[in-house]
Phi, psi and omega in degrees: 000139177272178186300317183291325178294320177294319180300321180293326176294317178298319181300325181295342179290340185246166179290162183296336179275356180249115190254131173279111184268336178200151177203156177234143185248011181220046178264143177240136177276125180266102178206137185301336183250008174263142172291126183282079183231150184302135171242171173254134173250131181227140171259122184243134184246132176230104186064239179262004184255144180229153176212154176260130178246136171251124185239140173261139178244132182288343174210153180234132356286155179294132182268340180209158179295345177289344177281349187259139174233133179278125181253323185224140173232124180237104178291137177271091178240195184288352175267353185287134178228145178227118178237142183243124172254124178242147178240089185301333182284348182287118182294338181274000179053063180266136176248139179249122185249118179258118180243135180226135177210124177053050175068013176248129186240140173221144178243132182241139174260125187230133175286128182293124173218166177303331182289338179298318179300317179298319181296313181295319178301319180294323176300310184292330174296320177296317179296316181297319182293319183289332179284344181274340184269146181277324180263122183288143179299152181267338178056037179296334181292343180276347185301326183290344181272354175214350175069020180244177179284168189293343177274359182229048187282331182294137177268131170272141178288159175302332188255005175297136183302143180270134177283344177189161187297322188258009186260000184288133177256154184297121179280167177299324180300326178291319177299319177301320180296319178298319180297317180298322179294315179295322178295323178297321179296331182258021188305320183293343181282343184226012177237157170228166182248150177229140183278127175243146174259136183238124175261125174243129179226144178221142180205124169274111189267001170054047172069022182259151171275160182283080183268359177233153177291153184254010185297326181289357176249315189263349186222067185234005185257160184298322181237145178292135181290159177283327183226138170248132169233110187241123182243140176237151171230158181052045178300320183209119182261012180290156179296326179301317180290315181299319187271323188237004176060039178249133175196148173268350185293333181304311181292324180299311183286328177296316179296320179299323180291309186292339177269355183246352179289167186302124183280355179283353177224158177259129184244149174234157182281129169278310178187158167223149183214142181224144169225112183052250184264001180262126180229133176235128181238129176238124178240156178217151176303138185304325184293340180265348192298328181295344180260009178266130180222163171054055179278123181219144176234162178208158178227146177224121175267133179241020176290196185302137184064018178068020184240305189305134188267020176291337172227156180145212183209149173236142189223149174226131176234154175197166173256128175246115190054244182247023180240131178267134186232140178226130174247135179234131173243122184228154173231108186267172187304146182270186176079138188305314190278356189268036183295327179293325176295322177295318176302317181294320177301316179300313181296321180296317180297317179297317186280332186261344178287124179221129178256105184280130179235135182300132177063017178222158175291137181297149181257146172262175179302318185293344185273034182233152180291315181236130179233132176237123184241120183227163175148181171274095184276345166071010176287144190243180174261124180240164175067011176234139178295135181305322180293322178293321178300313182297321180295313180297319181294320180297335178268007184058028178262081189277332188303312180297331179285317183295338175300334181255014176286124183302320183293319176301317182293314181291324178294318179299324180272008180060027176277343182203147180054037177297131181088351178269162180236142170237141180287172179291132179271115178235030179228160183293156176307148186260004183204140005240140182245157167287121183308139180086001183222178170252020181269141177296158181311126181253013182286175182297334184292335174051053184290151169283135176304149183212153174271077181285330190259116192223164177223125177241161175215164180209134179140161181276152175062039173241128178237128177276128181262334181202147177214114190207164171251169184228078190293344181290340176274100194237023181283344184252174172275358173247155171257141177291154180232149174216161175217145175246134180237146167255115186240133180269116182261133181281130181236139184277131169271107189300321182293314178295321180301315181302316181295314179296321180300314180294324177296318179297317179301314181295317180297318181291320177302316182296316180295317183294331179284341187253333193228162170239155183299141177221128179223164174232128178254126188289330181221132178242000174232116184248119178249116181273000180064219181276126181245134183243160183300131177060021180245103185294133174237141185231134171233154183235135171240154182240129174252123179247129176280107183266359179262193181252359183253137173304139183245129173256123178241159175204138171282123188247161179290144170280163183301138175066019176242146187283328183229162183282344177215166181286163189295336182273001183245135176240132180240122181224123351281153180269349172207150182189163173252131179243126178283167183303136178068008177261162178237158178225127176269131179245127177266129173254120183243130176248127177219116177270114179252192186299324182289310182286332179297320179301319181289323178295314181297325182275354179078010179274354174212160177215165182281076179205132177204154174242122178263141177251109178269109185261129175258119180293124185084003182224205185265174175259145178239133184257130181238125182263134178238129178211168179182178179240121181273127175272106187297149187224160173295336172290123183100356175276158173280153177298323181302320181285319183298323181288350180255356182271118179259017179215161176301148187295333179291342178270355180273125177302144183303317180299322180293319180296318179298320179296316180297318180294323181290337181245028189296333180291339180257355190268358179259126180210183178294345180266011179302148185296319184231155173284327174225158179300136182298329181296319177295318181298316181304313184290314180297317182296322180296316179294321180299318183280326191238350191225008184296336181260008182292123178302143178062029177302133181065011174241322179274128180293156171272181175271136182301320181298323179286325176299321178293323176296321178293321175304312180295323179298315180292318185289332184265348182070036183298147177264359176286164176299152178298129180282164172091168180283168176300322180295324178290322177295318179297318179291323177298321178298314180297318179296321179296314180295325181282340187269352182299151185304321175232151179291169180304314173262117188305154182305321186290350179257359185299312182297325178296317180296319181295321178293328184269000193299337181274352186239110183299320182297321178292319178299317181298320180295322179297315180295321179300328184269001176291156171305148191306314185290328178289318176299319179301311182297314181301309184289324178299316180291322179294321176297319178297317181292324174299320178295320178298323180291339176294341182249030185298333179297327180269315187268350176076009182285156169218157186298327182294316179296312182296318182294326178289316181296311183280336175298321179291340180269313179297325183242061180294146173287144181285115182289345182273352178267135175278112184253146176295142177303133182262141171289162180301322182293314179299318179297320179297321179297315180294316179299322180292324178292320176299315180296320181296322179301311182288326183305321179306320187276350174269338186252350183242156176278120178235034181298335179292346180262347188297138181295149186267347185285000000 
């Protein structure tokens, strides 16, 4: 869009009698708490009166006036001042514009262009004109842009510092939010729908390159679709990709897709996103691209410790016209019996996926009009003999087999994909085949064929037109699947929108002049009772708008505090607009993780907080949150654990706090243990029962079993350790990661990274560690060496173990403010950490082993 086209969009934001006489599209507000992002500055004239408007745009360039929000209004009256600071030495030719009106000052950074001179000239003409008149303008036309009296026309930003908790006045941005809410309620009055076709495809390519054309998958329909969403799994199964997220296959498969889509239409990329072997590509017809806004992607790894990206989900969301769309590509946990683990992966992807938007509350997957979920979901056929399954499938008699499909069963019970729809399956199972053939798996495992690859959707006005597999593409052990949808997209009728918009403005003006916000909160004291490590607890409060005016609320920071709540507390939503007579449920979630557990054990924090619920234009409401934390060995320092000769639940809270506060002095030759007993219990159990377990330290455990293991360690139970070997292995990793300081102290990390290529230097660093830290490090390395002796059974390799444990032994310091790292820099550091540990897995270091 050129300058004049953008100006016409800005003009639509105002009434026809209000003229935009000049504007700039690259101004930045200089304030420590404002995001330094481009704003639009506009001079608007109404009769003989002028004002400066600062507008935020949700996308650039703005495609419609609905993308614009008014943040600041500065009337040009006799108090208005304009001062220019220029820095001639600046090679970028930056101009600093200081604007003041009615004791409110703002400084703008502006890139010098010829249009800046026109804008400044128009400003000074306005100042000159207002100084010539004897009667000052009233600026009554500005009242609708903030709903306040004429002496309070300036809008304060949402992020301007508060001089006190109860002194904040409703900013123009809040009024904009109220308007958007009312407009959303009247959406049907100004929108119409248009049918778009959406192609969704998923394929687990089993570590193969695209050596065959994809047209028989992507280009088989009568008409080219409007949108393509193509997901891949197992793009690259190499250790480099698994450990460091590096692969060349992403570009290979992306090129294969864009060269195989329907040639009858021209497509452009909306976005692509990858996590290890999962890749999601979204394309759209070029003619629709100008109506795409707010494109955001996110990734969630659900591998061991909830991090490793060998399993998980990748997502892309965007707004098309007035409809929000989200695509999710996931690869859930494998193995026939692990359906509960797959359910947990689904829940983790839903809860952890967040699309952050500037100046807006982040969106979850569920916060979209249309959702399409595709991928290798890995649910299997159980309780049926594999030979019987093959016979029924060969007869195209799918119904008796699908009765035993784990996903159908779990979906029916609302354990997974609740609220989603899947189309009727009329195609053969897509897994498992001998690669390169249409023959069922002939390996020793003799698996029953299964529909692992699926597509679900959620949302109104979506119709599935086709759901099929594409068996001719046979390079993988999976067959690709696709679905075609007809989706009704909401489109704004600009003329109707304008009329509804003006009606809303008038209605809001009338209400604001008559009423103040009134709400009722059902509970203001929240007691979470006993809270345990890594065990999420949720409470709900309800806010009801008892007045006639829409109410905007937000939980705000208390004075001198960085955040509105403590790190162990999550509030959703933390701000919202509630219309008259409506209610809003707010979830308060408490989760003690490794960071907060250390502070709880040390007594530097407790389960107590006061939340300030602020009503814009109204009063503040105080909500108290409290609970009792049941202390755990997770989150303790190693120094304290080696001195505890009893289960931690038997240690008085005061004694534990005292030990943590003096932990640097509490380790001596008289320490109770050479290594913490909790580490020994877990390692010994794996040593005795799990060294030959396939996928050891790669397959995640079940969260419920990890919690049982936590209780077993904390209580000193004499019963056998509960849970699977994988859950015990994950509990060990979580325990090591949760210690107050890593095995190798933070201050030695840079030394270790520099020495990582030299085994003798690495060895010297370990020799100089405090005795108990050296003991733990060498004990674990000896155990890992023993595990590698059984690599034929457990599938382990030194590279995987050194990368996994390198990130634990050499943890990054969370208290240091670190510069954002590029993916390449992070990979270099991760490889050095792995290299440091690798030396101790491949070399004999028996001369260092502790003698006790």
